[in-house]
N, C-alpha and C positions, 0 to 999 in steps of 0.2 A: 504493500500500500504506500509506504513512504517513497519507494523507488518510482512508483507510478506518478506520485505528486511532484517529484523532483525532476522527472524526465523532461517536461517542457522548458525547464530552466537549466538544462544541461549546458547550454552555451554560457549563461551567466556564471555558473559554477566554474567552468573551465577557465574563463577569462579572469575570474576572481583569484583562482589559484596562481595564475601567471602574475597578476599584480601583486599578490602576496609575496611571492618569491622575489619580485623586483624590489619591493619596499622593505623586505626583512633585514637586509644588511644595514640600511640606514636606521631602522627601528632598533636594532641591537646596539648600534653605536650611541644612539641618543638616550637609551633607557638608563644607563648608569648616571647620567648627568641630570636628567629631568625628573626621574623617579615616578613619573605618572605614565602608566601603560596607555591610557586613552589618549593623552596629549601626544605621546611619542608616535603612536599609530597614526593619528590625524596629521601630524607634521610630516611623517615619512610619506604618506599617501599624497598630500597636497604639494609638498615641496619637491618631491622626487618623482613619484610614479605618475602623477597627473601631467606634468610637463612632457615626460617621455611619451606617454600615450597620445597626447595632443600633437606632438611633433611627428610621430609615426602616422597618425591619422591624417595629418596635413599632407605628408609625403605621399601616402596612398591616394588621397583625394586628387592631388595635382597630377599624379601619374595616371589616374583613371581619365582625367580630362585630356591628357596627351594621347592616351590610347584612342579616345573618341576622335581627336583631331587626325590621328594617323589613319583611322578607318575612313573618316569622311573624305580625306584627301586621296583615297584610292590605294593607300599603301597595303591594306589588308582587305580586299573586296570580299573575301569569303566570310568575313565577320561583320558584315554590314548590319545584320539583325541585332547585334549587340548595341549598335549605335542608337537604336530606337529608344533604349532606356535612358541614355544620357541626354538626348534631345527632346525629352517629353515636354519641357516647358514651352517649346515652340508650337505645341499643339493648339493652344488657345491664343497666345499673343500674336502669332504670325497671321491670324485671321483678321485682326483689327486693322483696318485701312482708313485713312483720312476721308476719302471720298464716300465710303460707306457710312461713316459717322455723320457726314454732312447730310446725306440722303435720309438718314435716320431722324434727324432733327426736323425735317420738313415732311415726313411721312404722316399719314393719318394716325389718330390717337391709338386705335386698337392695334394697328400694325406696329406702331412705335413701341408700345408696351410689350408686345410679343417678342420683338427683336431684343429689347432691353433685358427681358427675362431670360432669353436664350443666352445672351452675352454674359449676364451676371451669373447664370447657372454654370457656364463653363469656367469662368474665372473663379467662382466660389468653390467649384469642385477641385480645381487645381490648388487653390489656397488651403482648402481643408486637407487635401492629401499631403501638401508640404508641411503644414502645421502638425498633422498626425505623425508624420515620419520624424519630425524634429522632437516631438514630445516622447515618442518611443525611444529615440536615441538617448535623450536626457534621462528617462526613467531607467533604461538599461544601464547607463553609466553610473547612475546613483546606486542601483542594486549591486553592481559589481564592486563599487567602493565600500558599500555597507558590509558585504560578505567578506571582502578583503580586510576591513577594519577588525571584524570579530575573529578572523583567522589569526591576525597579528596578536590581538589581546588574549584570546582564549584558545588558540590553536593547540598549545601543549596540553591543556586540560581535555580538549576534544580527542586528541590522540590517545591519552591515557584511558579515557572512558571507552573509546572504540576498541582498544586492544584488550582491556580487561573483560569487556562485554562479549566479544566474539572469539577471542583467542587465548584468554587466560594470561598467566604471568610468565610464559615461556621465554627463554632467552633467544630462541630462534626467531620469533616474530619481532622481538626488539631489534635484532640485527637486520631483519627484512625491512622494517619501517625506517630504520636509520639509513640504510642503503638507498631506499626509494627516495627519501628526502634529499639525500646528497646528490643523487643522479638527476632528480627533477630540477634542483637548483642549478646544476651544471648545464642542463639542456636549456632551461628557460633564460637564464642570465648569460651563460657562456656562449650559447649559439644564437638564439633568437635576438637577444639584445645586441650582440656584436653585429649581427646581420642588419639590424635597424640602424645602428651607428654608421655602418658602411654605406647603407642606402642614403642616409642624410648627407654624409661627406661626399659621396659621389654626385648627388644632386647639386650640392654647393659648388664643387669643383667644376662641373660641366657648365653650370649657369654662369659662374664668374668668368670662365674661359670665353663664353659667348659675349659677355659684357665688355671685356677688356681687349679682346683680340679682333682685329679687322681682317686678318688673313685666313683664319680658319673658323668653321662653324660646326657646333655639335648639334645634330638633329635630336629633338625630343630629349632634352637634358634630364628632366625629372624622371621620365620613364626609364632611361638608361641608368640613372642613379638607383632607382628601385631594383632594376635587374642586377646591379652590382651586389646589392644586399642578398638577393635570392641566390645568385651564383656563388656567394661566399660560403654557402652551405655544402657546395659540391667539393668532395675531397680532391686534393692535389692541385687541380686547375684553378678553382675558385674564381676570384674576380678577374683573373687573366682571360677568362672567356669573354669578357666585355672590353677591357682596355686594349688587348692585343688586336682584335679585329677592327676596333674603332681607330686605333693609330694607323693601321694599314689602310683603312678607308680614307683617312685624312691625307695620307701620302699619295694614294692613287688619285684622289680628287684634285689635289694640288698639281700633280703631274699632268693630268688631263687638261687643266686650265692654263698650263704653261707658267705656273707660279710656284714651282717647287722650291727654288732657291729662296724666294722671299718668305715662303711659309715655313721653311725648315726650322728656324729658331722657335717659332710659336709651337710647332708640332713637337719639338724636343722638350720644351718647357711643359707642354701638356702631358707628354708621356711621363716625365719625371714626377710631376705633381700627382698624377693619377696613381702611378705605381707606389710612390712613397706614402702619400696622405690617405688614399682610399684603400690600398691593398696591404702594404708592408706594415705601417704603424699599427692599425687595429689588430692584425693577426699576430704581430710580434710582441706588442706591448699590452693589448687589452685582453685578447682571448686566453693566453696562458695564465693570466692572473685570476680569471673568473671561471675557468673551465678545466676540469681534469681530463676531458676527452677519453673517459673510460669506455664509453659505448662505441661499438663498431661504427665507423663513419658511413659505411655502405648501408647498414640497417637504418641508421638515423636518417640518411638521405631518403630512403624509401618511405620512412614514416612521414617525413615532410611532404613527400609527393602524394602518397595514397591517403594521408589524413584529410587534406582538403577535398580530394575527389570523393571520398566516402561521406564525410561529415560536413562539408562546406567550409566556411572560413574558420569556424572553431576547430576544425580538424588540424589546423596548423599547430595548435597546442595540445589537442586531444590525441593525435597520432603518436607523438613522442611519449606522451604519458602512458599510453597502452604499451608501447615498446618497453619503457622502463619497468613497468609492472611485470611484463612477461619475462624479461631478461632476469630481473632480480628474483622472481619466483622460481625460475628454472635453476638458478645458481644457489639459492639459499633454502627455499622450502622444499623443492622437489627431492634433493638428495636425502633429506631427513625422512620424507614420506617413503622413499624406496627402502630405507633401512628397516622401517617398521613392517 
């Protein structure tokens, strides 16, 4: 019964667990100084987790707009049906024309009111849908932060109750819970957060390159920045799958236009900035400090791929969670069960 009631909120719970792991390091550092669990949890969520979530949401939003522009320009004609969702606002506003408004003012009263009602009905429907979507997002964000808040303040108590209620006091399950907790922290902070940082850095580097350079141009910088974050999850190649072809594209494009010599300094600076700032620094300085990389990278990549396919957007966080539970169960619980 409890599982049935919680199932519609599976996305909220999954996102809350991610925010919890994101905010927990700051919460742990603040607690010895503030002494108030509630105040520390609130500060960790508002000062750290909320800005990170908003920055990632902004990057995803801008990248989705660039995807729409790419589709509309004919770059991906096979995905034109997706563009209908992004251009929904033109459904009503594009029908309003100045000459029709003039004719409406001089039309008979009954026709005038009928046209006005039709117009207001369309605009009102759009406004209601927009307002409803915004309220749903705000409500979902509020619920995520409420659940994350109580996970920070009462998470240890919940874990003790859950373990004693369902598994008793065995050391095996203690080891299992500890390992799951450590692995989820590695996955959510070490991989997803690093990918988000790389996506933001990539978007900034590509956008700044377009702003300051007159000899080279990066197409769809926000979208390519987002793809940098996605490819950072791929073992070995990583972000190189983006900056290497992009650098080659700039060289070929400059050569085709007969401006290779003039563009070479800008291309070289772009290559160095992308390789060092977007690829090398996050992977060498950030990822090793916040991720133990215990999980097999191939399995983790498959979890990132199949998670969103099966579960939607929340699968980006739920897929790795299922992988962690399965791997730790097979390594810690299953050997004990075989001995019995």
